C-alpha positions, 0 to 999 in steps of 0.5 A: 450533744448533752446540754448543761443548763448550768452553763447555758443559763447565765443566772446559774452563775454567781460570784462570792462577795458580790451582789449582782442584779440579774434578769432570770427567764421563766423556767420550768421545774418539778416541785414539791411543797412543804413546811418545817425545819428541813433538818428534822422534818421528814417531809423535806427528806421525802421530797428529795427522795421523790424528786431526784428519781423522777428527774432522772427518769425524765432525763432518760426518757428525753434522751431515749424517746426524744433524742435530747440529752441533758445534765440533771440539774441540782436541787433548788428551793424556794423559802418563805415565812410570815416574818422574813427575820426567820431567815436572818436574825431569828433563824427560826426554821420551824416557821419556814415554808418551802418548795423543793424543786429541780429544773426540767427543760421546756420541751418536757410536758406534763405527760412526760412527767406523769410517765416518769412518776409511773416509772418510779412508782414501779421501781420504788414508789417513794412517799412523796412521789404523787406530791410532785407537780410541774411549775413555771417560775418567772422571777424576773429581776433578782439580786443574787450572790454565791455563798460558800460554806455551811447553810447556817452561815447564810444569815449574815449574807441574807441580812446584808442583801435584805437590809442594805443591798436591795434598798440601795437599788431603790427596789423592794423584795418580791417573791420568795427567797431562792436557793440553788444548791450547786454542791451535793451536801452528802459528798461535800464538807460544809465549809465547801458547799456552794449555794446561790442565794437569790431574791426577786425584787420589784422592777 
């Protein structure tokens, strides 16, 4: 059977208008690091152009060589900046640093990832291909919610999360702001984009 991790990992579900405290298990990703405004920096576009072909090459290798099929997961990204107001009141995207990433199963090892990169290199060789790395992210306790709408409308929700919701839990922010893009921005109009907004917090 084809596994859909969005359905088997509970933290890939969130509710609009609700801020839930969740426990996120350690998860494995392929990732590329960068910085700058994702709307204008070519580095971000190049990262996506490399990550998705490799993610699909890994999926097909898993199916054909290991007999384990799964649904390729959506794009995710970690975001941070020297001043977190860059995401809320200031909304200064030039200051943003990011890690673009796609979840891969825990049965995929570095050898399979490297073989997938080699396969993509033979067919297209996107610019960011050799910047891909594997990483395990262990976020633990987090606050998350579902945002529906344009990405630039997230600021008010993040301000509420950072300045109201998290302080009321008695915790503080740790780690990096995390977004999970459940919608494909190339095919869905901005008002209908669905994005999980997640912030790790202290235990």
